[in-house]
Each structure stands twice: as structure tokens, then as C-alpha cells.
C-alpha positions as CSV (number, residue, x, y, z in Angstrom):
1,M,-0.1,-0.1,0.1
2,S,1.4,3.3,-1.1
3,R,1.8,6.3,1.4
4,Y,0.5,8.7,-1.2
5,Y,-1.9,8.9,-4.2
6,Y,0.5,10.8,-6.4
7,A,4.3,11.6,-6.2
8,E,6.7,13.2,-8.6
9,N,9.6,15.6,-8.8
10,I,8.3,19.1,-9.2
11,T,9.8,19.7,-12.6
12,T,7.9,16.8,-14.0
13,F,4.7,17.8,-12.0
14,I,4.8,21.2,-13.6
15,K,5.0,19.7,-17.2
16,E,2.5,16.9,-16.7
17,P,-1.1,17.6,-18.0
18,E,-3.6,18.2,-15.2
19,N,-5.8,15.3,-16.4
20,N,-2.9,12.8,-16.0
21,I,-2.2,13.8,-12.5
22,L,-6.1,13.8,-11.7
23,S,-6.3,10.3,-13.2
24,E,-3.5,9.0,-10.8
25,L,-5.3,10.6,-7.9
26,V,-8.6,9.1,-9.0
27,R,-7.0,5.5,-9.4
28,A,-5.3,5.6,-6.1
29,N,-8.5,6.9,-4.2
30,E,-10.2,4.1,-2.2
31,F,-13.2,6.3,-1.3
32,D,-16.4,7.4,-3.2
33,L,-15.3,10.2,-5.4
34,G,-17.6,13.1,-5.8
35,Q,-17.5,16.1,-8.1
36,T,-16.4,18.3,-5.1
37,Q,-13.2,16.2,-4.4
38,R,-12.4,16.0,-8.1
39,D,-12.8,19.8,-8.5
40,A,-10.7,20.4,-5.3
41,W,-7.9,18.3,-6.7
42,L,-7.9,20.3,-10.0
43,E,-7.8,23.5,-8.1
44,E,-4.9,22.3,-6.0
45,I,-3.1,21.1,-9.0
46,R,-3.4,24.6,-10.8
47,I,-2.4,26.5,-7.8
48,L,0.7,24.3,-7.1
49,K,1.7,24.4,-10.8
50,K,1.7,28.2,-10.7
51,S,3.2,28.5,-7.2
52,L,6.0,25.9,-7.6
53,A,7.3,26.9,-11.0
54,D,10.8,27.8,-9.9
55,T,11.1,25.1,-7.1
56,N,13.2,22.0,-7.1
57,G,12.1,19.1,-5.0
58,H,9.3,16.5,-4.8
59,I,5.4,16.8,-4.3
60,Y,3.2,14.2,-2.8
61,F,-0.7,14.5,-2.9
62,E,-2.8,12.7,-0.4
63,Y,0.1,11.6,1.9
64,S,-1.0,9.1,4.5
65,I,-0.3,9.6,8.2
66,P,-1.0,6.0,9.4
67,R,-0.8,6.9,13.2
68,M,-3.6,9.5,12.8
69,G,-5.6,7.6,10.1
70,R,-5.6,10.8,8.1
71,R,-4.1,12.1,4.7
72,I,-2.3,15.4,4.2
73,D,-3.5,17.2,1.1
74,V,-0.1,17.9,-0.2
75,V,3.5,17.6,1.0
76,V,6.2,19.4,-0.7
77,L,9.8,18.5,0.0
78,T,12.5,21.0,-1.1
79,K,16.2,20.8,-0.2
80,T,15.7,22.8,3.1
81,V,12.0,22.6,4.0
82,L,9.2,20.1,4.2
83,F,5.9,22.0,3.5
84,V,2.7,20.4,4.8
85,I,-0.2,22.0,2.8
86,E,-3.8,21.8,3.9
87,F,-6.2,23.1,1.2
88,K,-9.6,24.5,1.9
89,V,-10.9,24.9,-1.6
90,G,-13.6,27.6,-1.7
91,E,-13.1,28.7,2.0
92,T,-13.2,32.4,2.6
93,T,-11.6,32.3,6.1
94,Y,-8.9,30.4,7.9
95,P,-10.8,28.4,10.4
96,A,-9.2,27.6,13.7
97,S,-9.9,23.9,13.2
98,A,-8.1,23.9,9.9
99,L,-5.0,25.6,11.4
100,D,-5.1,23.0,14.3
101,Q,-5.4,20.2,11.5
102,V,-2.3,21.4,9.5
103,W,-0.3,22.1,12.7
104,D,-1.1,18.6,13.9
105,Y,0.0,17.0,10.6
106,A,3.3,19.0,10.7
107,L,4.0,18.0,14.3
108,D,3.2,14.3,13.6
109,L,5.7,14.3,10.7
110,K,8.3,16.2,12.7
111,N,8.0,13.9,15.7
112,F,6.9,10.5,14.4
113,H,8.2,10.3,10.8
114,E,11.9,9.5,10.8
115,G,12.6,10.9,7.4
116,S,11.3,14.3,8.7
117,H,13.3,14.6,11.8
118,A,16.2,16.5,10.1
119,C,13.9,18.8,8.1
120,H,12.5,22.2,8.7
121,V,8.7,21.5,8.7
122,L,6.3,24.3,7.7
123,P,2.6,23.9,8.1
124,V,0.6,25.9,5.4
125,L,-3.1,26.5,5.4
126,L,-4.4,27.6,2.0
127,S,-8.1,28.8,1.9
128,T,-8.5,29.5,-1.7
129,K,-11.1,32.3,-1.4
130,A,-9.8,34.0,1.6
131,N,-8.3,37.5,1.5
132,E,-4.5,37.6,1.9
133,R,-3.2,38.4,5.3
134,P,0.3,39.4,6.4
135,F,2.4,36.8,8.1
136,A,5.8,36.3,9.7
137,L,7.9,33.1,9.8
138,T,9.8,32.1,12.9
139,L,12.6,29.5,12.9
140,T,12.8,27.6,16.2
141,L,16.3,26.1,16.1
142,A,15.8,23.7,18.9
143,T,13.2,21.7,17.1
144,S,13.9,22.9,13.5
145,T,10.3,23.7,13.0
146,L,9.0,26.8,11.4
147,S,5.8,28.5,12.6
148,V,3.6,31.0,11.0
149,S,2.0,33.9,12.9
150,R,-0.6,36.0,11.2
151,S,-1.7,39.5,11.8
152,M,-5.3,39.9,12.7
153,T,-5.6,43.3,10.8
């Protein structure tokens, strides 16, 4: 059983047609697939292709966390940072429950996934319809985790 639905180096991901990526996600999916999930994956693919255009590394969609019985929407692994990305497609806010969710995923990878122990882990919540808000990154050297603090203004 694979730990993810789709994995590829970012350069290949950028070049691959959206429908090919979607096909792999659909084939790997073990649950009922509705239009909402399909559309969410397509939106995620479009956003990530645009955002990662100049990035080297690897991308993983629907990465499994067996200990939690959950799946991370997207993990992006670059040379120096492991990004844990939780998408809320169509969401206009950054719900506290979603922030807790992505933070829990990042902590789980940092603390219980051996391959992530030496990485800087950055949780990212992406609400696709929310207004942009300023943020600051803080590196905690003791644990090699990055955290994001957002201004409420």
C-alpha cells in the first residue's frame, strides 16, 4: 500500500497535464469520489503548478499519516523545507480547526516520521477564497520547526 496517491519531482509535475495527475489521484483513491473532491484536486494542481514553477524538490498528494488515520492534502519537499499543505478549496476564512489540523499534521511528521526529523517543517493552510493576510515566519532552532504567525488586521 502506497503512502500517497501521487508523487513526482516538481519539474515533471509542472510539465504533466492536469488530467494525467487527476487520473492518478482518482485511481489511487479508495473512497467514493464526488464532483467536489475532483474539482478540489484540479484547483490544487493549478495553484501548485503556478506556485512551484521555480522550485526544485518533490511533491506528494494525499500523503498518509497512518498513526492518525488521516491524509495530508499535499507535501512538498525541497532541499531545506518540508511544506505540509492543507487546502480549503472555496473557503473564505482561515478556520481555527483547519489551522489545528495542518499544525497537527506537521507535528506528527516532525516527531513520528523518521525521514522528517532533520527537516524544517512548515505547516501551510491555503483557503482559496480568503483574503491575503500578512504573516511572519519564525525558525525555532531547537526543534527545526517553522511557525507562521498572522496579523489579525
